[in-house]
C-alpha positions, -999 to 999 in steps of 0.1 A, spaced: -564 -724 648 -545 -737 616 -524 -768 612 -492 -771 596 -474 -804 590 -438 -815 596 -426 -833 571 -395 -851 573 -387 -831 603 -394 -796 586 -423 -775 597 -437 -768 565 -461 -737 566 -465 -729 528 -471 -749 496 -440 -771 474 -455 -755 444 -447 -718 445 -424 -690 427 -394 -705 440 -401 -741 432 -370 -738 408 -347 -730 433 -356 -761 456 -354 -786 428 -320 -770 419 -304 -772 458 -320 -805 458 -299 -818 431 -266 -793 441 -267 -799 475 -237 -799 486 -221 -781 456 -215 -741 474 -206 -758 509 -171 -752 523 -166 -783 538 -172 -804 502 -156 -774 482 -127 -775 503 -116 -739 499 -132 -711 522 -155 -692 500 -184 -692 516 -168 -687 550 -152 -657 532 -181 -643 518 -206 -645 550 -181 -624 571 -171 -600 547 -207 -593 541 -219 -594 579 -187 -581 597 -203 -605 627 -169 -622 637 -166 -609 670 -201 -596 678 -220 -635 677 -229 -645 709 -237 -679 729 -272 -688 725 -281 -655 704 -308 -663 677 -299 -653 643 -324 -655 612 -311 -669 580 -337 -658 553 -334 -679 523 -310 -704 535 -309 -729 499 -292 -760 509 -275 -740 539 -240 -729 523 -245 -697 546 -264 -718 578 -229 -740 580 -210 -711 586 -231 -695 614 -239 -725 634 -200 -732 637 -208 -704 664 -223 -714 692 -258 -689 682 -289 -709 676 -300 -704 638 -331 -705 627 -326 -715 584 -360 -708 564 -369 -714 529 -400 -713 504 -390 -736 489 -380 -774 492 -346 -763 496 -353 -767 530 -348 -807 525 -318 -803 513 -305 -779 542 -321 -804 565 -301 -836 547 -268 -811 553 -272 -799 588 -303 -815 601 -281 -832 630 -270 -802 645 -282 -798 678 -282 -752 670 -303 -753 640 -340 -750 634 -353 -757 595 -383 -742 584 -400 -737 554 -424 -705 549 -430 -672 535 -407 -643 541 -441 -621 541 -458 -647 566 -432 -650 588 -444 -676 617 -422 -656 648 -431 -630 669 -417 -594 662 -384 -584 675 -376 -616 681 -339 -622 667 -307 -604 676 -293 -609 643 -309 -613 604 -293 -618 575 -302 -626 536 -277 -633 513 -283 -638 476 -319 -640 478 -342 -612 484 -338 -600 447 -357 -631 437 -389 -622 455 -416 -604 441 -416 -574 465 -384 -566 474 -392 -538 493 -417 -553 510 -395 -584 520 -368 -564 540 -394 -546 558 -408 -581 570 -373 -590 581 -363 -560 600 -402 -562 622 -383 -597 637 -350 -581 644 -352 -568 680 -340 -536 691 -301 -534 683 -303 -560 667 -277 -569 635 -290 -567 598 -274 -578 569 -287 -581 533 -272 -584 499 -282 -578 466 -271 -582 426 -265 -547 419 -285 -529 394 -266 -508 368 -270 -502 330 -237 -524 325 -254 -552 348 -287 -552 327 -265 -561 295 -259 -593 308 -273 -621 288 -292 -637 320 -316 -605 314 -326 -612 280 -324 -650 279 -346 -655 308 -379 -647 294 -374 -678 274 -353 -702 292 -374 -700 324 -407 -714 302 -384 -743 293 -387 -775 318 -362 -770 342 -350 -810 336 -350 -800 300 -331 -768 307 -308 -785 331 -296 -813 304 -289 -786 276 -266 -767 300 -247 -800 312 -243 -809 275 -232 -774 264 -214 -762 295 -178 -770 283 -181 -752 250 -195 -722 268 -169 -720 291 -138 -727 266 -158 -694 246 -156 -672 276 -121 -688 285 -105 -678 247 -126 -643 247 -111 -634 277 -78 -634 261 -88 -609 235 -68 -579 247 -83 -547 259 -118 -558 255 -116 -594 259 -139 -594 297 -161 -576 282 -168 -600 252 -167 -628 276 -196 -611 295 -221 -617 269 -217 -655 270 -246 -667 291 -222 -691 314 -208 -686 351 -172 -684 347 -157 -683 379 -122 -697 364 -103 -665 369 -126 -660 401 -123 -683 426 -93 -710 431 -116 -737 424 -109 -771 405 -114 -777 370 -141 -801 380 -152 -775 406 -154 -748 378 -177 -769 355 -201 -778 383 -203 -746 402 -209 -733 363 -237 -759 357 -253 -744 389 -253 -706 389 -262 -706 352 -289 -729 356 -297 -702 388 -293 -674 364 -318 -688 335 -344 -697 358 -358 -675 386 -392 -662 383 -383 -632 400 -348 -611 394 -350 -578 408 -315 -563 413 -313 -528 434 -292 -498 435 -270 -486 463 -292 -460 469 -324 -481 469 -306 -503 496 -300 -469 521 -331 -456 516 -352 -486 525 -330 -496 559 -330 -456 569 -373 -453 563 -372 -487 586 -348 -464 613 -316 -488 611 -287 -465 622 -252 -467 613 -260 -477 579 -233 -492 553 -238 -499 520 -211 -509 495 -196 -533 474 -182 -568 480 -188 -597 458 -223 -581 457 -241 -550 470 -243 -552 508 -264 -533 531 -257 -537 574 -275 -515 600 -283 -518 637 -319 -516 644 -331 -485 663 
């Protein structure tokens, strides 16, 4: 049977150089940016519980899979329960996750491929994947791969960017064919130099009556100044991180509510819900 290395306490089932490498690089630089314990704000806490609706449904010693953990922002929330959390990522973002959460007794961090998950079928009590699956090459296949690892009666929660005519006009979609060809170090340096100008432009466009918010959407910057209660320093840090995140993925496949519902139905989930939170959220119970 094949052997896989354990490097820096993390089992590795894939090579570091893969389609998610830009994410690994960014999360090892911005490893704490979106952590509630770092920002002092319940931003990730609120998103996790609004998406999953599991606040009264997680039991001691259950097994939960965090698929696409990044630096561990959602794993920080789920490990605060008494459940056992397995946090996986395709990229070396697992190193950032281990740095942040590796001292917790109820987490296991693994680098692996979502299409070749190293777990028995029907093993997990709950599975969530937030902000991740649209960045896989075959989204439906990724959803199916995760669903196979969920127990009968298990709870499932996934979310996506919404696919719509309005969303497809966002500048990240027409800039990315060019920006993803730029070396990530150079692109980050450009953003760090230009981010203040981009934020100021977005701010003043928003002040234009009636059409300001629409005009601001053409500015290629993640501006949370009117969305999240962040300080000026945090607004800048989040803007650099998420603008970089917009412009570098190899894959970005937003989904419609219908596609998510149809996939969950096809996979024999029950009590399916597909709704808009900050993203399009799909929930269900494994038949």
